[in-house]
PAMIDO-334683 format. One line per field, with one value per atom (N, C-alpha, C): residue number from 1; residue in one letter; atom name; x, y, z. Coordinates in nm, 4 decimals. Example, Ala and Ser with C-alpha at 12.3 -4.5 7.8 and 13.67 -1.06 7.14 Angstrom:
n: 1,1,1,2,2,2
res: a,a,a,s,s,s
atom: N,CA,C,N,CA,C
X: 1.3190,1.2300,1.3200,1.2850,1.3670,1.2900
Y: -0.5690,-0.4500,-0.3300,-0.2250,-0.1060,0.0030
Z: 0.7800,0.7800,0.7800,0.7080,0.7140,0.7870
# end
This chain:
n: 1,1,1,2,2,2,3,3,3,4,4,4,5,5,5,6,6,6,7,7,7,8,8,8,9,9,9,10,10,10,11,11,11,12,12,12,13,13,13,14,14,14,15,15,15,16,16,16,17,17,17,18,18,18,19,19,19,20,20,20,21,21,21,22,22,22,23,23,23,24,24,24,25,25,25,26,26,26,27,27,27,28,28,28,29,29,29,30,30,30,31,31,31,32,32,32,33,33,33,34,34,34,35,35,35,36,36,36,37,37,37,38,38,38,39,39,39,40,40,40,41,41,41,42,42,42,43,43,43,44,44,44,45,45,45,46,46,46,47,47,47,48,48,48,49,49,49,50,50,50,51,51,51,52,52,52,53,53,53,54,54,54,55,55,55,56,56,56,57,57,57,58,58,58,59,59,59,60,60,60,61,61,61,62,62,62,63,63,63,64,64,64,65,65,65,66,66,66,67,67,67,68,68,68,69,69,69,70,70,70,71,71,71,72,72,72,73,73,73,74,74,74
res: x,x,x,x,x,x,x,x,x,x,x,x,x,x,x,x,x,x,x,x,x,x,x,x,x,x,x,x,x,x,x,x,x,x,x,x,x,x,x,x,x,x,x,x,x,x,x,x,x,x,x,x,x,x,x,x,x,x,x,x,x,x,x,x,x,x,x,x,x,x,x,x,x,x,x,x,x,x,x,x,x,x,x,x,x,x,x,x,x,x,x,x,x,x,x,x,x,x,x,x,x,x,x,x,x,x,x,x,x,x,x,x,x,x,x,x,x,x,x,x,x,x,x,x,x,x,x,x,x,x,x,x,x,x,x,x,x,x,x,x,x,x,x,x,x,x,x,x,x,x,x,x,x,x,x,x,x,x,x,x,x,x,x,x,x,x,x,x,x,x,x,x,x,x,x,x,x,x,x,x,x,x,x,x,x,x,x,x,x,x,x,x,x,x,x,x,x,x,x,x,x,x,x,x,x,x,x,x,x,x,x,x,x,x,x,x,x,x,x,x,x,x
atom: N,CA,C,N,CA,C,N,CA,C,N,CA,C,N,CA,C,N,CA,C,N,CA,C,N,CA,C,N,CA,C,N,CA,C,N,CA,C,N,CA,C,N,CA,C,N,CA,C,N,CA,C,N,CA,C,N,CA,C,N,CA,C,N,CA,C,N,CA,C,N,CA,C,N,CA,C,N,CA,C,N,CA,C,N,CA,C,N,CA,C,N,CA,C,N,CA,C,N,CA,C,N,CA,C,N,CA,C,N,CA,C,N,CA,C,N,CA,C,N,CA,C,N,CA,C,N,CA,C,N,CA,C,N,CA,C,N,CA,C,N,CA,C,N,CA,C,N,CA,C,N,CA,C,N,CA,C,N,CA,C,N,CA,C,N,CA,C,N,CA,C,N,CA,C,N,CA,C,N,CA,C,N,CA,C,N,CA,C,N,CA,C,N,CA,C,N,CA,C,N,CA,C,N,CA,C,N,CA,C,N,CA,C,N,CA,C,N,CA,C,N,CA,C,N,CA,C,N,CA,C,N,CA,C,N,CA,C,N,CA,C,N,CA,C,N,CA,C,N,CA,C,N,CA,C,N,CA,C
X: 0.0842,0.0000,0.0885,0.0462,0.1228,0.0285,0.0755,-0.0021,0.0604,-0.0238,0.0246,-0.0663,-0.0151,-0.0946,-0.1066,-0.2282,-0.2539,-0.2975,-0.2295,-0.2699,-0.3268,-0.4541,-0.5169,-0.4847,-0.4100,-0.3558,-0.4514,-0.5454,-0.6371,-0.7798,-0.8423,-0.9816,-1.0722,-1.0371,-1.1180,-1.1170,-1.0076,-0.9942,-1.0354,-1.0685,-1.0953,-1.2064,-1.3191,-1.4325,-1.3987,-1.3294,-1.2900,-1.1988,-1.0985,-1.0017,-1.0694,-1.1548,-1.2248,-1.3197,-1.3841,-1.4752,-1.3987,-1.2812,-1.1982,-1.1558,-1.1117,-1.0695,-1.1868,-1.3040,-1.4219,-1.4623,-1.4458,-1.4754,-1.3818,-1.2551,-1.1607,-1.1988,-1.2460,-1.2859,-1.4056,-1.5009,-1.6183,-1.5818,-1.4716,-1.4235,-1.3295,-1.3181,-1.2294,-1.0836,-1.0438,-0.9036,-0.8244,-0.8918,-0.8269,-0.9198,-0.8622,-0.9380,-0.9051,-1.0082,-0.9869,-1.0164,-0.9295,-0.9498,-0.9159,-1.0139,-0.9887,-0.9128,-0.8040,-0.7191,-0.7706,-0.7822,-0.8212,-0.6964,-0.7022,-0.5879,-0.5692,-0.4453,-0.4170,-0.3318,-0.3727,-0.2984,-0.3880,-0.3265,-0.3993,-0.4292,-0.5498,-0.5807,-0.5025,-0.4866,-0.4159,-0.2847,-0.2136,-0.0869,0.0236,0.1148,0.2238,0.3182,0.3857,0.4863,0.6065,0.6672,0.7985,0.8997,1.0191,1.1218,1.1487,1.1499,1.1730,1.0595,0.9348,0.8214,0.8257,0.8614,0.8710,0.9796,1.0957,1.2048,1.1636,1.0912,1.0436,0.9464,0.8592,0.7643,0.8362,0.9362,1.0140,1.0901,1.1502,1.2235,1.1315,1.0123,0.9168,0.8783,0.8546,0.8161,0.9281,1.0526,1.1660,1.1866,1.1482,1.1677,1.0492,0.9369,0.8188,0.8320,0.7444,0.7477,0.7126,0.7781,0.7464,0.6780,0.6035,0.5305,0.5709,0.5773,0.5988,0.4677,0.4734,0.3540,0.2487,0.2919,0.1989,0.1403,0.2213,0.1715,0.0675,0.0961,0.0022,-0.1307,-0.1236,-0.2459,-0.3272,-0.2587,-0.3280,-0.3896,-0.3151,-0.3629,-0.4886,-0.4924,-0.6069,-0.7186,-0.6936,-0.7949,-0.8133,-0.7088,-0.7168,-0.6674
Y: -0.1175,0.0000,0.1234,0.2254,0.3490,0.4668,0.5690,0.6910,0.8014,0.8716,0.9834,1.1033,1.2197,1.3423,1.3961,1.4320,1.4821,1.6274,1.7143,1.8539,1.8730,1.9084,1.9343,2.0783,2.0956,2.2262,2.3134,2.2515,2.3279,2.3137,2.4262,2.4239,2.3608,2.3796,2.3255,2.1728,2.1118,1.9656,1.8996,1.9784,1.9228,1.8190,1.8501,1.7575,1.6272,1.6355,1.5157,1.4271,1.4872,1.4108,1.3481,1.4251,1.3711,1.2584,1.2691,1.1621,1.0329,1.0444,0.9254,0.8628,0.9459,0.8945,0.8317,0.8939,0.8376,0.7036,0.6910,0.5635,0.4547,0.4867,0.3905,0.3569,0.4575,0.4338,0.3384,0.3550,0.2680,0.1235,0.1070,-0.0271,-0.0824,-0.0107,-0.0496,-0.0620,0.0234,0.0261,0.1304,0.2368,0.3432,0.3860,0.4494,0.5110,0.6598,0.7423,0.8865,0.9533,1.0448,1.1273,1.2694,1.3574,1.4958,1.5634,1.6246,1.6905,1.8318,1.8668,2.0026,2.0823,2.2091,2.2958,2.3028,2.2972,2.2981,2.4185,2.5341,2.6546,2.7457,2.8302,2.9248,3.0497,3.1049,3.2279,3.3456,3.4471,3.5664,3.5830,3.6897,3.7133,3.6263,3.5804,3.4971,3.5787,3.5091,3.5738,3.6147,3.7261,3.7575,3.6698,3.6615,3.5807,3.6330,3.7643,3.8257,3.7914,3.8007,3.7664,3.6202,3.5351,3.3924,3.3664,3.4297,3.4141,3.4602,3.5716,3.6215,3.5232,3.4648,3.3666,3.2442,3.1968,3.0812,3.1157,3.2342,3.2767,3.2801,3.3372,3.3422,3.2019,3.1130,2.9757,2.9049,2.9263,2.8615,2.9135,3.0384,3.0986,3.0757,3.0294,3.0113,2.8838,2.8755,2.7626,2.6340,2.5262,2.3951,2.3115,2.2139,2.1265,1.9822,1.9040,1.7606,1.7009,1.5802,1.5113,1.5043,1.4675,1.4556,1.5910,1.6967,1.8306,1.8743,1.8466,1.8847,1.8102,1.6820,1.6039,1.6592,1.6922,1.7475,1.8831,1.9661,2.0985,2.0880,1.9889,1.9701,1.8866,1.8379,1.7590,1.6216,1.5649,1.4306,1.3232
Z: 0.0000,0.0000,0.0000,-0.0696,-0.0815,-0.0619,0.0072,0.0267,-0.0563,-0.1329,-0.2129,-0.1898,-0.2199,-0.2127,-0.3538,-0.3932,-0.5275,-0.5177,-0.5884,-0.6003,-0.7400,-0.7478,-0.8772,-0.9145,-1.0203,-1.0550,-1.1355,-1.2018,-1.2860,-1.2326,-1.2032,-1.1581,-1.2634,-1.3900,-1.4990,-1.5001,-1.4542,-1.4562,-1.3258,-1.2244,-1.0909,-1.0924,-1.1541,-1.1530,-1.2255,-1.3393,-1.4130,-1.3286,-1.2688,-1.1892,-1.0682,-1.0010,-0.8845,-0.9236,-1.0387,-1.0805,-1.1095,-1.1690,-1.1940,-1.0612,-0.9676,-0.8373,-0.7613,-0.7694,-0.7021,-0.7642,-0.8946,-0.9602,-0.9085,-0.8929,-0.8357,-0.6919,-0.6183,-0.4791,-0.4739,-0.5649,-0.5674,-0.6008,-0.6739,-0.7091,-0.6020,-0.4897,-0.3787,-0.4217,-0.5146,-0.5581,-0.4825,-0.4388,-0.3621,-0.2498,-0.1508,-0.0426,-0.0452,-0.0523,-0.0609,0.0729,0.1109,0.2289,0.1897,0.1979,0.1615,0.2736,0.2384,0.3366,0.3613,0.4882,0.5222,0.5541,0.5279,0.5572,0.7077,0.7496,0.8931,0.9306,0.8849,0.9203,1.0019,1.0753,1.1580,1.0759,1.0917,1.0191,1.0762,0.9967,1.0416,0.9683,1.0029,0.9335,0.9931,0.9113,0.9611,1.0500,1.1413,1.2255,1.1422,1.1795,1.1231,1.1961,1.1448,1.2104,1.3515,1.3672,1.4978,1.5950,1.5506,1.6358,1.6776,1.5829,1.6124,1.7165,1.6988,1.7948,1.9337,1.9423,2.0708,2.1355,2.0565,2.1068,2.1626,2.0912,2.1369,2.2650,2.2694,2.3901,2.5115,2.4967,2.6081,2.6523,2.5571,2.5908,2.6659,2.6230,2.6890,2.8306,2.8572,2.9891,3.0827,3.0300,3.1133,3.1971,3.2972,3.3896,3.3161,3.3547,3.2996,3.4074,3.3657,3.4570,3.4299,3.5373,3.5192,3.4682,3.4235,3.3751,3.4853,3.6069,3.7190,3.7570,3.7565,3.7874,3.6842,3.5581,3.4513,3.4656,3.4950,3.5150,3.6316,3.7423,3.8589,3.8249,3.7537,3.7148,3.6290,3.5401,3.4507,3.5132,3.6347,3.7023,3.6442,3.5925,3.5312,3.6249
# end
């Protein structure tokens, strides 16, 4: 079994390509899973902003696994 990612480059060809893939899926030749975008909305961080965020995280308090579980009431 092999997993691949397909990017349909032409909006005009999208329906044709999807219909071919769906036909293969109906014949149990492929399994299709539509990928959702996993990015956060808003403007991207600048390199400086990102570095500042990492610095703050590194300087903040850390919790052990047991402390975190207790804090979350688990």
